[in-house]
VMD Tcl script that draws the C-alpha trace (Angstrom):
set ca {
  {60.99 108.96 192.19}
  {61.79 111.93 189.98}
  {62.97 109.56 187.25}
  {59.56 107.88 187.35}
  {57.89 111.24 186.75}
  {60.02 111.80 183.64}
  {59.14 108.33 182.38}
  {55.42 108.83 183.04}
  {55.55 112.20 181.27}
  {56.78 110.39 178.16}
  {54.02 107.80 178.39}
  {50.78 107.73 180.34}
  {49.71 104.09 180.09}
  {50.91 100.65 181.12}
  {54.27 100.25 179.50}
  {57.37 98.20 178.90}
  {60.71 99.94 179.38}
  {63.61 98.37 177.50}
  {66.70 99.49 179.41}
  {70.12 99.44 177.71}
  {73.34 99.28 179.71}
  {76.95 98.13 179.45}
  {77.16 97.25 183.16}
  {75.10 95.18 185.58}
  {76.43 93.39 188.69}
  {78.64 91.44 188.74}
  {79.76 92.69 185.28}
  {80.81 96.20 186.20}
  {83.95 98.31 186.37}
  {82.76 100.90 188.87}
  {79.49 102.22 190.24}
  {77.33 102.27 187.10}
  {76.13 98.67 187.34}
  {74.88 99.11 190.89}
  {73.12 102.36 190.02}
  {71.40 100.77 187.04}
  {70.27 97.85 189.18}
  {68.89 100.14 191.89}
  {67.01 102.34 189.40}
  {64.99 99.46 187.95}
  {64.57 97.70 191.27}
  {63.00 100.90 192.62}
  {60.74 101.26 189.59}
  {59.48 97.70 190.03}
  {59.05 98.18 193.79}
  {56.84 101.25 193.34}
  {55.04 100.56 190.07}
  {55.42 96.88 189.21}
  {52.24 95.65 190.88}
  {49.85 98.57 190.49}
  {47.21 99.51 187.97}
  {49.81 101.79 186.39}
  {52.13 98.86 185.85}
  {55.61 99.62 184.52}
  {57.38 96.53 183.25}
  {61.17 96.78 182.88}
  {63.52 94.45 181.06}
  {67.20 95.04 180.56}
  {69.36 94.37 177.48}
  {73.14 94.42 177.59}
  {76.21 92.87 175.97}
  {76.90 89.50 177.59}
  {80.08 90.88 179.25}
  {81.23 87.40 180.32}
  {77.84 86.43 181.77}
  {76.73 84.33 178.76}
  {76.96 81.09 180.76}
  {75.84 82.59 184.05}
  {77.97 83.69 187.00}
  {77.32 84.23 190.71}
  {73.86 85.83 191.00}
  {73.16 85.60 187.24}
  {71.52 82.42 185.90}
  {70.72 81.61 182.27}
  {67.07 80.63 181.82}
  {66.84 79.96 178.10}
  {67.84 80.98 174.60}
  {65.40 83.63 173.40}
  {66.38 84.06 169.77}
  {69.31 84.25 167.37}
  {70.08 86.09 164.14}
  {72.92 87.38 161.99}
  {74.02 91.01 161.86}
  {76.28 92.75 159.38}
  {79.07 95.23 160.09}
  {80.44 96.44 156.80}
  {81.48 93.22 155.06}
  {81.49 91.21 158.29}
  {78.62 88.88 159.22}
  {78.29 87.94 162.89}
  {75.93 85.45 164.49}
  {74.15 86.82 167.57}
  {72.32 84.85 170.23}
  {70.09 86.42 172.90}
  {69.86 84.57 176.20}
  {67.31 85.33 178.89}
  {68.93 85.59 182.31}
  {67.73 86.15 185.86}
  {69.37 87.90 188.80}
  {68.74 86.00 192.04}
  {69.21 89.27 193.94}
  {66.77 91.17 191.72}
  {64.49 88.49 190.21}
  {61.74 90.80 188.93}
  {63.91 92.33 186.17}
  {64.46 90.04 183.14}
  {67.92 90.42 181.61}
  {68.49 89.89 177.89}
  {72.16 89.05 177.26}
  {73.25 89.87 173.71}
  {75.90 87.23 173.00}
  {78.53 86.78 170.31}
  {82.18 87.62 169.55}
  {83.35 90.82 171.31}
  {80.04 91.11 173.16}
  {81.11 88.14 175.32}
  {84.36 89.73 176.58}
  {84.27 90.05 180.38}
  {86.19 93.33 180.18}
  {83.20 95.61 179.77}
  {84.98 98.23 177.68}
  {87.47 96.09 175.76}
  {87.26 96.22 171.94}
  {84.86 99.09 172.52}
  {84.09 100.27 168.96}
  {83.30 96.70 167.84}
  {81.27 95.97 170.97}
  {79.23 99.17 170.55}
  {78.77 98.40 166.85}
  {77.55 94.82 167.38}
  {75.20 95.94 170.14}
  {73.87 98.69 167.86}
  {73.10 96.24 165.07}
  {71.60 93.66 167.42}
  {69.16 95.81 169.41}
  {66.82 96.77 166.51}
  {66.59 93.09 165.54}
  {65.95 92.07 169.13}
  {63.14 94.64 169.34}
  {61.73 92.95 166.21}
  {61.75 89.68 168.14}
  {59.89 91.28 171.06}
  {57.19 92.70 168.78}
  {56.80 89.41 166.91}
  {56.21 87.72 170.27}
  {53.62 90.31 171.31}
  {55.87 92.27 173.68}
  {55.63 95.98 172.97}
  {58.51 98.36 173.63}
  {57.07 101.64 174.88}
  {60.25 103.37 176.02}
  {63.98 102.86 175.44}
  {66.14 103.97 178.37}
  {69.79 104.54 177.43}
  {72.36 104.44 180.23}
  {75.50 106.35 179.15}
  {76.95 106.93 175.70}
  {78.07 103.38 174.94}
  {74.40 102.42 174.44}
  {73.43 105.51 172.41}
  {73.80 104.06 168.86}
  {71.80 100.96 169.84}
  {68.98 102.95 171.42}
  {68.84 105.56 168.67}
  {68.81 102.94 165.91}
  {66.03 101.09 167.71}
  {63.99 104.28 167.81}
  {64.69 105.26 164.20}
  {63.90 101.83 162.76}
  {60.36 101.95 164.12}
  {59.92 105.63 163.34}
  {60.27 104.66 159.67}
  {57.39 102.25 160.20}
  {55.23 104.94 161.80}
  {55.65 103.73 165.40}
  {57.00 106.17 167.98}
  {59.26 104.72 170.68}
  {60.42 107.54 172.98}
  {64.03 107.52 174.20}
  {65.22 108.62 177.64}
  {68.98 109.18 177.72}
  {70.62 109.21 181.15}
  {74.16 110.61 181.27}
  {75.83 109.11 184.34}
  {79.28 110.20 183.15}
  {80.24 112.45 180.25}
  {82.62 110.76 177.82}
  {83.40 113.86 175.71}
  {86.59 112.86 173.85}
  {85.99 109.14 174.51}
  {82.71 109.35 172.65}
  {84.13 111.07 169.56}
  {84.37 108.63 166.67}
  {85.22 108.85 163.00}
  {82.21 109.41 160.77}
  {82.92 106.09 159.05}
  {81.66 104.38 162.23}
  {78.08 105.35 161.32}
  {78.56 103.91 157.86}
  {80.04 100.74 159.39}
  {76.97 100.15 161.58}
  {74.69 100.98 158.62}
  {73.09 103.96 160.37}
  {72.02 105.15 156.92}
  {69.42 102.34 156.83}
  {67.37 104.43 159.25}
  {68.55 108.03 158.90}
  {70.83 110.29 156.87}
  {74.28 110.59 158.42}
  {74.76 114.17 157.27}
  {72.97 115.92 160.14}
  {75.31 118.62 161.42}
  {73.60 118.73 164.82}
  {75.84 115.98 166.12}
  {78.84 116.28 163.78}
  {79.90 119.90 164.26}
  {82.53 120.81 166.81}
  {85.06 118.11 165.97}
  {85.75 118.67 162.28}
  {84.04 117.27 159.22}
  {85.30 113.69 159.67}
  {84.32 113.23 163.36}
  {81.09 113.02 165.30}
  {80.09 112.85 168.97}
  {78.07 109.83 170.07}
  {76.85 111.80 173.09}
  {75.67 114.71 170.97}
  {73.89 112.19 168.73}
  {72.16 110.79 171.81}
  {71.12 114.24 173.02}
  {69.79 115.09 169.55}
  {67.55 112.02 169.19}
  {66.49 111.56 172.83}
  {63.03 112.75 173.84}
  {64.36 113.51 177.31}
  {67.91 113.80 178.67}
  {68.68 113.56 182.36}
  {71.93 113.78 184.30}
  {72.93 112.98 187.87}
  {73.19 116.47 189.39}
  {72.56 120.13 188.63}
  {76.28 120.84 188.14}
  {76.59 117.85 185.83}
  {73.65 119.11 183.81}
  {75.60 122.35 183.35}
  {78.60 120.33 182.18}
  {76.43 118.52 179.65}
  {74.93 121.74 178.32}
  {78.39 123.34 178.08}
  {79.58 120.32 176.13}
  {76.57 120.44 173.83}
  {77.41 124.11 173.29}
  {79.99 122.82 170.82}
  {77.04 121.80 168.66}
  {75.11 125.07 168.04}
  {72.25 123.51 166.08}
  {71.62 121.07 168.93}
  {72.10 123.32 171.95}
  {68.71 124.98 172.43}
  {66.75 121.83 171.74}
  {68.78 119.85 174.30}
  {68.48 122.62 176.88}
  {64.70 122.44 176.63}
  {64.57 118.68 177.29}
  {67.35 118.21 179.86}
  {66.95 117.84 183.61}
  {68.82 116.27 186.51}
  {68.10 113.65 189.16}
  {70.48 112.93 192.01}
  {71.82 109.38 192.10}
  {74.76 109.84 194.45}
  {73.00 108.85 197.66}
  {75.41 106.89 199.84}
  {73.75 103.86 201.45}
  {76.79 102.68 203.37}
  {76.99 104.67 206.63}
  {79.26 103.64 209.46}
  {81.52 106.10 211.18}
  {82.85 103.86 213.94}
  {86.60 104.51 213.80}
  {87.47 101.36 215.72}
  {85.56 99.18 213.25}
  {87.24 100.94 210.34}
  {90.69 100.16 211.72}
  {89.80 96.52 212.24}
  {88.25 96.26 208.78}
  {91.30 97.83 207.17}
  {93.70 95.53 209.01}
  {91.69 92.44 208.06}
  {91.47 93.51 204.42}
  {95.23 94.09 204.16}
  {95.99 90.82 205.93}
  {93.68 88.97 203.52}
  {95.74 90.37 200.63}
  {99.09 89.49 202.24}
  {99.96 93.06 203.22}
  {100.84 94.26 206.71}
  {98.71 96.88 208.41}
  {99.23 100.49 207.33}
  {97.78 103.51 205.58}
  {95.47 102.21 202.87}
  {95.06 104.03 199.55}
  {93.08 102.53 196.67}
  {92.29 102.95 193.01}
  {89.18 101.16 191.76}
  {88.17 101.07 188.10}
  {89.38 100.34 184.61}
  {92.68 101.42 183.13}
  {91.59 103.70 180.32}
  {94.51 105.55 178.76}
  {92.15 108.06 177.21}
  {91.10 109.22 180.67}
  {94.78 109.82 181.48}
  {94.27 109.46 185.23}
  {95.70 105.91 185.52}
  {98.57 106.93 183.24}
  {99.45 109.74 185.64}
  {98.74 107.77 188.81}
  {101.02 104.78 188.20}
  {104.24 106.78 187.60}
  {103.34 108.86 190.67}
  {103.11 105.68 192.76}
  {106.54 104.60 191.56}
  {108.11 107.97 192.33}
  {106.43 108.05 195.75}
  {107.83 104.71 196.88}
  {111.25 105.39 195.35}
  {111.61 108.36 197.71}
  {111.95 105.86 200.57}
  {110.67 108.46 203.01}
  {109.77 107.34 206.52}
  {106.06 107.51 205.69}
  {106.32 105.40 202.52}
  {106.97 102.20 204.46}
  {103.55 102.52 206.09}
  {101.56 103.11 202.88}
  {99.66 100.27 201.19}
  {98.37 100.90 197.69}
  {95.59 98.59 196.46}
  {94.62 98.71 192.78}
  {91.40 96.96 191.76}
  {91.68 96.60 187.98}
  {88.61 95.73 185.93}
  {89.84 95.85 182.36}
  {91.30 98.38 179.98}
  {94.76 99.05 178.57}
  {97.10 96.06 178.81}
  {100.16 98.34 178.84}
  {98.90 100.03 182.01}
  {98.15 96.66 183.62}
  {101.68 95.53 182.81}
  {103.01 98.68 184.43}
  {100.87 98.05 187.52}
  {102.15 94.46 187.75}
  {105.69 95.81 187.48}
  {105.03 98.13 190.44}
  {103.67 95.21 192.45}
  {106.83 93.21 191.81}
  {109.05 96.22 192.56}
  {107.26 97.14 195.79}
  {105.73 93.85 197.03}
  {105.29 95.14 200.59}
  {103.36 98.19 199.45}
  {101.49 97.56 196.18}
  {98.83 94.95 195.44}
  {96.98 94.40 192.16}
  {93.52 92.80 192.25}
  {91.95 91.90 188.92}
  {88.34 91.19 188.01}
  {84.83 92.60 188.07}
  {84.09 95.18 190.73}
  {81.23 94.39 193.09}
  {79.16 97.02 194.85}
  {80.12 95.68 198.30}
  {83.79 96.04 197.36}
  {83.34 99.70 196.42}
  {81.36 100.42 199.58}
  {83.89 98.71 201.83}
  {86.81 100.56 200.25}
  {85.09 103.91 200.80}
  {84.64 102.84 204.39}
  {88.11 101.54 205.34}
  {90.42 103.56 203.05}
  {92.09 106.77 204.11}
  {92.19 107.81 200.43}
  {89.77 105.88 198.17}
  {90.17 106.72 194.51}
  {87.86 106.01 191.58}
}
mol new
graphics top color blue
foreach p $ca { graphics top sphere $p radius 0.5 }
foreach p [lrange $ca 0 end-1] q [lrange $ca 1 end] { graphics top cylinder $p $q radius 0.2 }
display resetview
């Protein structure tokens, strides 16, 4: 509900929120997709059918959903257009989709080239760039068809350039579209790009790229996408008080930006666990059934769920540790079962994980594909050591 209050503080009339995200079930690599879904489902539940109606639609890269999958159905082609990245011209098609589990939220799938890759964060700079060029043109389409955009809600840094460019394009035309930037996870070094990226996506069409508020702290040739988002957002919110402190400490690297961001940043808890069951007997049965389903005998279950991102370093440290652990051949190692649910990322790390599976077939299992919310919940429930 607190998020609603922030939104209503930005606007005080019936409005359309255009939400931007890189994840939505079943196209997700962790918990973000489920959180995004729950946020907008709750907004619709509380405000969708009242006099203060808040209408939400969601735009995202197709992420492998361009032809529909599971709960996602394609309703129609909405529009198409060409975008330019440097000297490259790319055709983009926007398809309207519906979620059978959340039918009140229209989903606009931005389709074409890297945007269609099912690995949500593969070819990331190109995917971010295409999304950034496409969103302002898609907002044009909405306005031409008499659908106003009253608020842009950015979910995490991957959507920042798209949301900011959408805001700036209409600011040049004298129309204010406020931006709410929610930081679910700080990217820090992940979100630091070369300054040429802004030139590549033609950011200069809407704003000068020489503003030190989001360049400083990483040298003259680098800039932080997250700092850019904090600079242009009308409100910034994070997922906890401690995380807000982390954000402000990070923004402290950008002195010109720090005080302004501090004045417009707040936090809203989103870590409420909905899956409660502490029956030990049921856990043991669930664990045994899960291992049996994946051709592993019963034992101590440890899991890693997420994408293999070398820049985060954690998977790169974890996999060698797994190998060393099982090589010890200690009495306890024979009872340990390590399940890795891989949802995209570095191929070299996936190859290493597959090698471990072949080396320790009785102990290591690799599962590949999108990560569903029920999978995450069940692993938290039946694992002795769930890891994300």
